[in-house]
N, C-alpha and C positions, 0 to 999 in steps of 0.2 A: 165815587167822587167825593172829595172833601171840600168844605168851605172854610173860609178864614175871614174873620171880621177884624179889621185893624183901622186905626186912625191915621191921619196924614203923617204925623211924626214917625209912627212905626213904619209906614210905607217908605218914607224917605230913608230910614235906617236900613230897611231890607234892601233897597236899591243900592245903597252905599256898600253894604257887605257883599252883595252879589257882584257888583261891578269890580270890587277888589279881587274877588276870586277869579272872575273871568280874565282880568288883566294878568293875574299871576299865571293862569293856565296858558294864555297866549304867549307870554314871555318864555315859559318853560318849553312850550312846543317848538320854539325856534332854537332851542339849545341843542347843538349837535352831539353833546356828550351823553344825552339821555337815550336809553335803549329803545328800540322800536316797539317792543311789547308794552313798555311803560307809556310810551307816547300814544299807543292805541287806546289804552285805558284812560289816559288823560283826554283824548278826543271824545270818548263816550261820556265822560264826566262833563265835559264842556257842553255837549248837546243837552244834557239834562238841566244843567244850571242855566244855560241860555234860555231854555223853554220856561223855566221858572222866572227868569228876568223879564221875559216878554209879558208876563202876567202882572208885574208890579211897576213897569216903567212905560213911559210914553214911546210912541213910534220913532220919534227923532232920536231918543236916547238909545233905543234898541239897535238902530241902524249903525251906530258907532261900534258895536260889538260883533257885527257880522264879519267874520274873518276874511281878509283879502289874500294874504300871503300863505296862510296855513290851511291846508285842506282838512276840513273837519269830517266830511262824510266818509 
């Protein structure tokens, strides 16, 4: 296990960067032109990034990125 000591401004920046990545992945997962194997890799990446986001964001913010239409599991 690793630890990370960051200040509030750095935490906000991490939240912003991670949110943008999650949004991009969700958008791409809905694209019918992307191959199934690529989408599977994207789902796995989403899981990892989402877990990271749960560590730096509040509960209400995290709820916004729980996918509704796209099956992640």
